[in-house]
TITI-269824 format. One record per residue (C-alpha): residue number from 1; x, y, z; residue in one letter. Coordinates in steps of 0.25 Angstrom, whole numbers, plus 5000, padded with zeros to 4 digits. Example, Ala and Ser with C-alpha at 12.3 -4.5 7.8 and 13.67 -1.06 7.14 Angstrom:
TITI-269824
NUPA     k     xx     yy     zz   r
NUPA     1   5049   4982   5031   A
NUPA     2   5055   4996   5029   S
***
This chain:
TITI-269824
NUPA     k     xx     yy     zz   r
NUPA     1   5077   5044   4924   M
NUPA     2   5062   5046   4927   N
NUPA     3   5060   5050   4941   T
NUPA     4   5047   5051   4949   Y
NUPA     5   5043   5058   4962   K
NUPA     6   5041   5048   4973   C
NUPA     7   5026   5046   4976   L
NUPA     8   5030   5045   4991   V
NUPA     9   5041   5055   4995   C
NUPA    10   5042   5063   4982   G
NUPA    11   5056   5061   4979   Q
NUPA    12   5063   5056   4966   A
NUPA    13   5059   5042   4961   A
NUPA    14   5066   5038   4949   P
NUPA    15   5061   5026   4941   L
NUPA    16   5066   5013   4947   Y
NUPA    17   5062   5001   4938   D
NUPA    18   5051   4996   4929   V
NUPA    19   5042   4983   4930   V
NUPA    20   5031   4977   4922   D
NUPA    21   5017   4981   4926   F
NUPA    22   5014   4966   4929   N
NUPA    23   5024   4965   4940   K
NUPA    24   5016   4960   4951   S
NUPA    25   5017   4955   4966   C
NUPA    26   5014   4941   4962   E
NUPA    27   5028   4940   4956   E
NUPA    28   5032   4938   4971   Y
NUPA    29   5024   4925   4970   R
NUPA    30   5030   4921   4956   G
NUPA    31   5018   4926   4948   Q
NUPA    32   5022   4935   4936   F
NUPA    33   5012   4942   4927   L
NUPA    34   5015   4944   4912   P
NUPA    35   5023   4957   4909   L
NUPA    36   5013   4968   4905   S
NUPA    37   5023   4977   4898   G
NUPA    38   5019   4988   4906   H
NUPA    39   5031   4994   4913   A
NUPA    40   5029   5000   4927   V
NUPA    41   5041   5009   4931   Y
NUPA    42   5043   5011   4946   Y
NUPA    43   5051   5023   4952   A
NUPA    44   5058   5023   4966   R
NUPA    45   5060   5035   4975   C
NUPA    46   5074   5039   4978   C
NUPA    47   5070   5043   4992   S
NUPA    48   5059   5034   4998   C
NUPA    49   5061   5022   4988   N
NUPA    50   5046   5022   4985   Y
NUPA    51   5045   5014   4972   T
NUPA    52   5033   5017   4963   F
NUPA    53   5027   5016   4949   A
NUPA    54   5024   5031   4944   P
NUPA    55   5015   5026   4933   E
NUPA    56   5004   5023   4942   F
NUPA    57   5002   5037   4947   A
NUPA    58   4995   5040   4934   S
NUPA    59   4986   5028   4935   W
NUPA    60   4971   5029   4937   T
NUPA    61   4963   5020   4946   D
NUPA    62   4957   5014   4934   Q
NUPA    63   4971   5011   4929   D
NUPA    64   4975   5003   4942   F
NUPA    65   4962   4996   4941   L
NUPA    66   4964   4991   4927   E
NUPA    67   4978   4988   4927   K
NUPA    68   4981   4984   4941   I
NUPA    69   4969   4981   4950   Y
NUPA    70   4961   4973   4940   N
NUPA    71   4956   4959   4940   D
NUPA    72   4970   4954   4938   D
NUPA    73   4975   4960   4951   Y
NUPA    74   4972   4948   4959   I
NUPA    75   4983   4941   4951   K
NUPA    76   4994   4950   4956   V
NUPA    77   4988   4951   4971   D
NUPA    78   4980   4939   4974   P
NUPA    79   4979   4942   4989   D
NUPA    80   4973   4956   4988   Y
NUPA    81   4958   4952   4988   L
NUPA    82   4958   4944   5001   D
NUPA    83   4971   4937   5006   K
NUPA    84   4978   4950   5009   R
NUPA    85   4966   4956   5017   Q
NUPA    86   4965   4943   5025   Q
NUPA    87   4979   4944   5029   E
NUPA    88   4979   4958   5032   N
NUPA    89   4966   4957   5041   A
NUPA    90   4973   4946   5049   V
NUPA    91   4986   4955   5051   M
NUPA    92   4978   4967   5055   L
NUPA    93   4970   4959   5065   N
NUPA    94   4982   4953   5071   N
NUPA    95   4989   4967   5072   F
NUPA    96   4977   4976   5076   F
NUPA    97   4965   4967   5078   G
NUPA    98   4966   4969   5093   A
NUPA    99   4964   4984   5091   Y
NUPA   100   4953   4983   5080   R
NUPA   101   4943   4990   5088   M
NUPA   102   4952   5003   5089   H
NUPA   103   4955   5002   5074   I
NUPA   104   4948   5009   5062   R
NUPA   105   4954   5002   5050   H
NUPA   106   4954   5006   5036   L
NUPA   107   4960   4997   5025   D
NUPA   108   4965   5007   5015   Y
NUPA   109   4966   5001   5001   G
NUPA   110   4958   4990   5005   G
NUPA   111   4953   4985   4992   G
NUPA   112   4941   4976   4993   N
NUPA   113   4940   4979   5008   G
NUPA   114   4943   4965   5013   R
NUPA   115   4953   4968   5024   L
NUPA   116   4943   4978   5030   A
NUPA   117   4932   4968   5029   Q
NUPA   118   4941   4957   5036   L
NUPA   119   4944   4967   5047   L
NUPA   120   4930   4971   5049   S
NUPA   121   4926   4957   5051   G
NUPA   122   4937   4957   5062   A
NUPA   123   4930   4968   5069   Q
NUPA   124   4939   4979   5064   W
NUPA   125   4934   4993   5060   Q
NUPA   126   4939   4992   5046   S
NUPA   127   4936   4998   5032   V
NUPA   128   4943   4997   5019   S
NUPA   129   4946   5009   5009   Y
NUPA   130   4952   5008   4995   D
NUPA   131   4955   5021   4987   P
NUPA   132   4957   5013   4975   F
NUPA   133   4950   5014   4965   P
NUPA   134   4945   5028   4969   K
NUPA   135   4932   5027   4975   N
NUPA   136   4921   5036   4982   N
NUPA   137   4925   5033   4996   T
NUPA   138   4931   5046   5003   R
NUPA   139   4941   5045   5013   L
NUPA   140   4933   5054   5022   S
NUPA   141   4922   5044   5022   D
NUPA   142   4931   5032   5027   L
NUPA   143   4934   5039   5040   G
NUPA   144   4948   5037   5047   T
NUPA   145   4955   5025   5053   F
NUPA   146   4966   5023   5063   N
NUPA   147   4971   5010   5055   F
NUPA   148   4972   5010   5040   I
NUPA   149   4978   4998   5032   T
NUPA   150   4983   4998   5018   A
NUPA   151   4988   4985   5014   F
NUPA   152   4995   4984   5000   E
NUPA   153   4991   4998   4996   V
NUPA   154   5003   5007   4997   F
NUPA   155   5010   5001   4985   E
NUPA   156   4998   5003   4976   H
NUPA   157   4995   5018   4977   V
NUPA   158   5000   5027   4967   P
NUPA   159   4999   5039   4977   D
NUPA   160   5005   5035   4990   P
NUPA   161   5002   5049   4996   H
NUPA   162   4988   5049   4992   G
NUPA   163   4986   5036   4999   M
NUPA   164   4992   5041   5012   M
NUPA   165   4984   5053   5011   E
NUPA   166   4971   5045   5011   N
NUPA   167   4976   5036   5022   I
NUPA   168   4980   5048   5031   S
NUPA   169   4966   5053   5030   K
NUPA   170   4961   5040   5034   L
NUPA   171   4970   5039   5047   L
NUPA   172   4963   5043   5060   E
NUPA   173   4971   5049   5072   G
NUPA   174   4985   5047   5076   Q
NUPA   175   4984   5032   5080   D
NUPA   176   4982   5027   5066   S
NUPA   177   4989   5018   5057   M
NUPA   178   4991   5014   5043   V
NUPA   179   4995   4999   5041   F
NUPA   180   4999   4995   5027   F
NUPA   181   5006   4985   5019   S
NUPA   182   5015   4988   5007   T
NUPA   183   5028   4981   5003   G
NUPA   184   5041   4990   5005   I
NUPA   185   5052   4989   4995   S
NUPA   186   5064   4992   5005   D
NUPA   187   5075   4983   5000   G
NUPA   188   5067   4978   4988   L
NUPA   189   5067   4989   4978   I
NUPA   190   5082   4994   4977   K
NUPA   191   5090   5004   4969   D
NUPA   192   5095   4999   4956   K
NUPA   193   5087   4986   4956   E
NUPA   194   5074   4982   4949   R
NUPA   195   5060   4982   4954   L
NUPA   196   5059   4968   4957   N
NUPA   197   5051   4968   4970   W
NUPA   198   5038   4960   4968   W
NUPA   199   5030   4971   4976   Y
NUPA   200   5033   4981   4965   A
NUPA   201   5022   4976   4957   A
NUPA   202   5014   4986   4948   P
NUPA   203   5004   4975   4944   R
NUPA   204   5000   4974   4959   N
NUPA   205   4999   4990   4959   G
NUPA   206   5011   4991   4967   H
NUPA   207   5015   5004   4962   I
NUPA   208   5022   5010   4974   G
NUPA   209   5032   5003   4982   I
NUPA   210   5036   5008   4996   H
NUPA   211   5048   5008   5005   T
NUPA   212   5048   5010   5020   A
NUPA   213   5053   5024   5017   K
NUPA   214   5042   5027   5007   S
NUPA   215   5032   5023   5017   L
NUPA   216   5038   5031   5028   Q
NUPA   217   5039   5043   5020   V
NUPA   218   5024   5041   5015   L
NUPA   219   5019   5040   5029   G
NUPA   220   5027   5052   5034   Q
NUPA   221   5022   5061   5023   M
NUPA   222   5008   5058   5028   H
NUPA   223   5012   5059   5043   N
NUPA   224   5012   5045   5046   L
NUPA   225   5022   5036   5053   N
NUPA   226   5027   5024   5046   F
NUPA   227   5031   5010   5051   A
NUPA   228   5034   4997   5043   S
NUPA   229   5032   4983   5048   M
NUPA   230   5041   4977   5037   G
NUPA   231   5040   4976   5022   T
NUPA   232   5025   4976   5021   S
NUPA   233   5017   4982   5032   F
NUPA   234   5018   4996   5037   H
NUPA   235   5011   5007   5045   A
NUPA   236   5008   5022   5045   Y
NUPA   237   5004   5028   5058   Y
NUPA   238   5003   5041   5065   R
NUPA   239   5004   5036   5080   K
NUPA   240   5006   5021   5081   F
NUPA   241   4993   5016   5086   P
NUPA   242   4993   5007   5098   Q
NUPA   243   4983   4997   5091   W
NUPA   244   4994   4995   5081   A
NUPA   245   5004   4990   5091   E
NUPA   246   5005   4976   5085   N
NUPA   247   5012   4982   5073   L
NUPA   248   5024   4985   5081   T
NUPA   249   5027   4970   5082   K
NUPA   250   5030   4971   5067   L
***
């Protein structure tokens, strides 16, 4: 049996299951792409239960652009250009808007920058940065921030620790927070069952599926505390900021 090293905790991660490359999140809405014939194998950590596809560790940015984030990507994620950003802007304003003058915000993995644009229009100090594809923007040129968001980013990265190193460099001070979204597989990916969960979707670029434990371990390894607000929204923090008090309601 092939066994890999977990990309989060470093423990043994044997192969778990295989899916067709064209498995997408739109299957949740009853939309299915034709089979591609490209088999994507996922491994699952025996310790933190992080589930990931080892194949993508060797892909270049160009591979991802040509095979996943191409002109057809909107077919498997029709909300990514604007709708998701609109919804996230409303949510952030509801939770943190009263403190926006005290917040320096970075949307990490912000794509087209739409979320930062919407927040700036609501008088936030907000900028966007996306490390993919590789670009000439240096982290040191961005400055530091006491609030970083990363919506639907964690499941896309082939190097979780590389992402966390970047985010840690961008966090400013003790009263800082990373607020992010990613689906967690607790109770949805189980031992001795097939990988049927809709969120495990290589065509969407969902190449690493977390559990609450894997997110906690990942944070601990970068000196960050972890809190989860359900199955989708989570936070890392050093000292829980007063301006984030509304999150405790979740």
